[in-house]
C-alpha positions as CSV (number, residue, x, y, z in Angstrom):
1,M,103.7,115.5,81.0
2,T,103.6,112.6,78.5
3,V,106.5,110.7,77.0
4,S,106.2,108.8,73.8
5,V,108.2,105.9,72.3
6,I,109.2,106.1,68.6
7,L,110.7,103.2,66.6
8,H,112.8,104.7,63.8
9,D,114.1,101.5,62.3
10,A,114.8,97.9,63.0
11,A,117.7,96.8,60.7
12,G,118.0,93.1,59.9
13,A,114.4,92.3,61.0
14,S,112.1,90.2,58.9
15,D,108.6,91.3,58.3
16,A,107.3,89.0,61.1
17,E,110.0,90.2,63.5
18,L,109.3,93.8,62.7
19,A,105.6,93.3,63.4
20,F,106.5,91.8,66.8
21,I,108.9,94.6,67.6
22,R,106.3,97.2,66.8
23,E,103.8,95.5,69.1
24,S,106.5,95.5,71.9
25,V,107.2,99.2,71.3
26,S,103.5,99.9,71.6
27,L,103.4,98.1,74.9
28,L,106.5,100.0,76.1
29,R,104.6,103.2,75.2
30,E,101.7,102.0,77.2
31,A,103.9,101.3,80.2
32,V,105.7,104.6,80.3
33,Q,102.5,106.5,79.9
34,A,100.6,104.5,82.5
35,P,99.4,106.5,85.6
36,G,101.7,105.8,88.4
37,F,104.7,104.6,86.3
38,G,106.6,107.9,87.0
39,G,105.9,107.6,90.7
40,S,107.2,104.0,90.7
41,V,110.4,105.1,89.0
42,R,110.9,108.1,91.4
43,Q,110.2,106.0,94.5
44,A,112.1,102.8,93.5
45,Q,115.1,101.6,95.5
46,Y,118.2,101.8,93.5
47,S,121.6,100.4,94.6
48,S,122.9,103.0,92.2
49,A,121.6,105.3,89.4
50,S,125.0,106.0,87.8
51,W,124.7,108.3,84.7
52,R,127.7,109.0,82.5
53,G,127.9,112.2,80.5
54,R,129.4,112.7,77.0
55,H,132.7,113.7,78.5
56,G,133.0,110.7,80.8
57,N,132.0,112.2,84.0
58,V,129.8,110.0,86.2
59,R,127.0,111.4,88.4
60,Q,124.7,109.6,90.8
61,L,121.1,110.5,90.2
62,D,118.1,110.0,92.6
63,G,114.7,108.6,91.5
64,D,113.6,112.1,90.5
65,G,116.6,112.4,88.2
66,V,116.0,109.0,86.7
67,W,112.4,109.9,85.8
68,D,113.3,113.3,84.5
69,R,115.6,111.7,81.9
70,I,112.9,109.3,80.9
71,V,109.9,111.7,80.8
72,Q,112.0,114.2,78.9
73,G,113.2,111.6,76.5
74,R,116.8,112.6,77.0
75,E,119.2,110.5,75.0
76,S,122.8,111.2,76.0
77,G,124.1,114.5,74.5
78,H,120.6,115.5,73.1
79,C,117.9,117.8,74.3
80,G,114.8,116.1,75.5
81,D,111.9,115.7,72.9
82,H,109.6,113.8,75.3
83,A,110.1,110.6,73.3
84,L,112.2,107.5,73.8
85,N,113.8,107.2,70.4
86,L,114.6,103.6,69.4
87,S,116.8,102.5,66.5
88,I,117.3,98.7,66.6
89,E,119.7,96.3,64.8
90,I,118.9,92.6,65.1
91,A,122.3,91.0,65.7
92,D,123.6,87.4,66.1
93,L,124.8,87.6,69.7
94,P,125.8,84.6,71.8
95,D,122.8,82.7,73.0
96,D,122.2,81.1,76.4
97,K,123.0,77.6,75.1
98,A,126.6,78.8,74.4
99,G,127.1,79.8,78.0
100,R,126.3,83.3,79.2
101,G,123.8,84.5,76.7
102,V,123.8,88.1,75.5
103,I,120.3,89.5,75.1
104,G,121.3,93.0,74.0
105,A,124.3,95.2,73.5
106,T,124.3,99.0,73.4
107,R,127.2,101.5,73.3
108,I,126.7,103.9,76.1
109,G,125.0,107.1,74.9
110,T,124.5,105.9,71.3
111,L,122.1,104.2,69.0
112,P,121.5,101.6,67.6
113,I,120.4,99.1,70.2
114,Y,121.8,95.7,69.2
115,S,119.1,93.1,70.0
116,A,119.9,89.4,70.0
117,R,118.0,87.5,67.2
118,W,117.9,84.4,69.4
119,F,116.1,86.4,72.2
120,L,113.7,88.1,69.8
121,N,112.8,84.7,68.3
122,R,112.4,83.1,71.7
123,C,109.9,85.9,72.7
124,M,108.1,85.4,69.4
125,I,107.7,81.7,69.8
126,V,106.0,82.1,73.2
127,D,104.2,85.3,72.1
128,D,105.7,87.4,74.9
129,P,106.1,91.0,73.8
130,V,106.1,92.2,77.4
131,N,109.6,90.9,78.2
132,Y,110.8,92.3,74.9
133,A,109.4,95.7,75.8
134,A,111.3,95.5,79.1
135,H,114.4,94.6,77.2
136,L,114.0,97.7,75.0
137,M,113.5,99.9,78.1
138,H,116.7,98.5,79.6
139,Q,118.7,99.2,76.5
140,W,117.3,102.7,76.1
141,M,118.5,103.5,79.6
142,H,122.0,102.9,78.3
143,V,121.3,105.2,75.3
144,S,120.3,107.8,77.8
145,G,123.7,107.3,79.5
146,F,122.9,105.1,82.5
147,V,125.6,102.5,83.3
148,H,125.8,99.4,85.5
149,R,127.9,98.9,88.5
150,K,129.4,95.4,88.7
151,D,128.3,95.0,92.3
152,D,124.7,96.0,91.9
153,A,123.1,92.5,91.3
154,G,120.4,93.9,89.1
155,K,119.4,96.8,91.3
156,D,120.8,99.6,89.3
157,A,118.7,102.0,87.3
158,P,118.5,100.2,83.9
159,S,117.6,96.9,85.6
160,V,115.1,98.3,88.0
161,V,113.3,100.4,85.4
162,S,113.2,97.4,83.0
163,R,111.4,95.4,85.7
164,L,109.0,98.3,86.4
165,V,107.9,98.1,82.7
166,R,107.1,94.4,83.0
167,R,105.3,95.0,86.4
168,T,103.3,97.9,85.0
169,L,102.1,95.8,82.0
170,E,101.4,92.7,84.0
171,P,97.8,93.5,85.1
172,A,96.6,93.9,81.5
173,H,99.0,91.5,79.7
174,G,100.1,89.1,82.4
175,E,98.8,86.1,80.4
176,R,101.4,86.8,77.8
177,I,104.4,87.0,80.1
178,D,106.5,83.8,79.9
179,A,108.0,82.8,83.3
180,Q,111.0,81.2,81.7
181,L,111.8,84.3,79.7
182,T,111.4,86.5,82.8
183,A,113.8,84.2,84.7
184,L,116.2,84.3,81.8
185,V,116.1,88.1,81.7
186,T,116.5,88.4,85.4
187,L,119.5,86.0,85.5
188,S,121.1,87.9,82.6
189,I,120.7,91.2,84.5
190,E,122.1,89.8,87.8
191,V,125.3,88.3,86.2
192,C,125.8,91.2,83.9
193,E,129.4,92.3,83.6
194,C,128.8,94.9,80.9
195,C,130.4,98.0,82.2
196,D,131.8,99.8,85.3
197,A,130.8,103.3,86.1
198,D,134.4,104.0,87.3
199,A,135.9,102.9,84.0
200,D,137.6,105.5,81.8
201,D,136.4,104.1,78.4
202,T,133.4,106.2,77.5
203,G,132.8,104.3,74.3
204,E,132.6,100.8,75.7
205,R,129.7,98.5,74.7
206,V,127.1,97.4,77.2
207,E,125.8,93.9,77.2
208,A,122.6,93.4,79.1
209,A,119.0,92.3,79.0
């Protein structure tokens, strides 16, 4: 069973930014379609794989459940169409120079994905579409309904699957992966205080890499 990745729009992106985003989407498609990616997702060690339904109920999924939502392309509240549907809005979010940088922000279960312009530009400067692809995967996981737990230290489903995308792309595209960006993304994930699976607010915004 094959899953695709479809970019529907990228609001606020310049022509150069749109070209870079499209390349990153192509790499994300390459990663999720790679032989063994599904097995890596199913067998990964998660501190939690908390998934929140449209009515606010939270369930804990196992690796098989995480992969099922990805391969089915199941955004929250929608039937799977075997595609990760992406709608992106480039936003002026706080950068890392202002303290705790915000790379992306997504309201649980909804599009668009808000992607920080500063992070996109940083990826473009060093020509690293791999970390940007990992960022898009992380945000799509929130669109699918996955939430963070504040005590997970980057080991919950959105964070783990994001890293699996980067790891899958590394053999063929490792020369384009910038170590400082990888460290920045990892740090952002580890200190993320975006949401709590036990919270009652089903419309809260997620801030994460």
